[in-house]
N, C-alpha and C positions, 0 to 999 in steps of 0.2 A: 504494498499500500504506500503511495507517494503522495505528500501533499508539502508544497513548497519545492523548493530545487533540489533536485537531483542532478548534480554536476559532478563531474568527475568520477571518484571512487565511490559515490552515492548512486550514480547511474549505474555503475560496473557490477555494484553490489547487487543491484535489481536484476542485472541481466542473468543471474545465475540462478533468479528464482524460475519456478515452474509456470508462474502466473503473475502479472502485472497491472493493477487497477492504480489510476491516477485520478485526483479531483482536476476539475474544471476552475480552479481558483486562478486570478491572475498572476499568482505567487508560483504557480507549479511551473516549471519549466525543467527540460532534460536535456544534457549534452555532455560531451567530453572536450572541454577546453585547453586541456594540457597542452597540447600545441601551441598555445598563446604564451605558458611559459617556459617553451623550448623543451619540452617534456613529451612523453608518449604515454597512452592509457597504459599502467602496468598492473592492473586486477583483471585483466581479462578481456578487456574492450575490444583490441584489435581482432580478436577470434570471436566473441558471442555476438557481436554487434551485427555483422554481415548476415548472418542465418536468419535474422529476426526482420529485417529492412533491407537488404538486398546488398548486393557489393560497392555500388556505385553511391547510393545514399548514405552507407555507412563510411565510404572513403571521403564523401563530403562533410559529413559530421566532424570526422576526426581530424581531416586537415584543415579544416577552417576554425574548428571550435564552436561553431554555431550552435545556439540553444534551440530546442524545438518545442511547441507548445503541445498541451494538450489535444488539441483536435487533429492538429498534424501526426502525433504521436500515435494514434490509434490506427489514424488513417494509412501510415507506413507500417503497422505491427510492432512497434516499439512497445507500446500496452496493449492489453488486452480487453480493457475498458476505460472508460472516464465517468466519473459519478461526481455530483456534488459534494461539497466538503463534509455537510452534516450528516450525510450518509455513507461516508467511507468505511466508516468501523465496522457498522452492519453489515454492508456488501461484503468487504474483506473476510468478516468472520464466514458468512454465508457460502463462500466462494472457498475459502479454507476447508468447509466442512464438505461442500461438493467435490472438492478435489480426493479428500480422504475418502469419500465413500464412493468414488468411480461417477457419481451424477455429473460432473463436470470434467471435461478432459483438459489435461496441461497443455499449454501452449506449444504449436509443434514445430518451433525454431523457423516459424517463416515459411515452412514447407508448404500449408495449406493457403498460402495466400498467392494466387496466379500472378504469374510474370508476363509481361507483355512480351510479344516474339521478338521485339527488338532487345530487350533485357535478356533475354534467353541468348540470344546471338552474342551478346557483349560479356555477358557474364559467365555464360557454361560452355563455350566454345574455346579452343585454344587458339584461333586466329582473334577473335574477338577479345579474348582478353590480354592477348600483345598489343592491339592498337589501344585498348583502356589503359593499360600500364604506361604505355607510350605517351599517351594524351595525359594521363596525372602525372608523370613524371616531368614533361615538358612544361606542364602548367605550375607545379609547386616550382621548377627551375626559374621560370620567368619570375613568378611573385616573391621567392627569396634571394634571387640571384647566386643560388647553390651555396648560401652562406647560413642556413639554419639546420643543421642537422636532424632535428626532430620529425619532421615531413617524412625525411627520407628513411628513418628508422621505423615510423610507423608504418609506410609502405612495404619495408623488408620483412616486418613481423606479419602484417596480413599474408603478404604472398608465401612466407615460410608455412604459415598455419593452412594455408590451402594446398601446398604442394606437400604437407607432411600433415593428412588427416588423422583423427585419433583411430 
């Protein structure tokens, strides 16, 4: 259950959960801003974010440090539900009970979300990934003049995880 900012380690902690619920409060925002500090997400964000939201959206979040608001988070698959702040506790408890007794299924790590044909071509084929990595690397080089190592470390970590699945 998320109410307020879940940034950096807070979001990474939530990514390890089977189900994520956040409030529609104006205070609620989710993101991985580590790159803005010259760091990379170190608690699993580079490996756990892209199965939920897709590789391109995950790279955008990690390489720019952009925040995501609740409506966008549920649309992209980052959270499973958005509720009013006053009902968060009761919905979270009911969801936990449903997960425990099997009446609610775990998040499927984004696999139930349908990818567009273009996203499938870019993210799931060798040729598409080649061009995606080239485009991402060129963009990072352009934006950083190659002087900031964190974005390149994020790219390397994501690539390594994709090349060495569990």
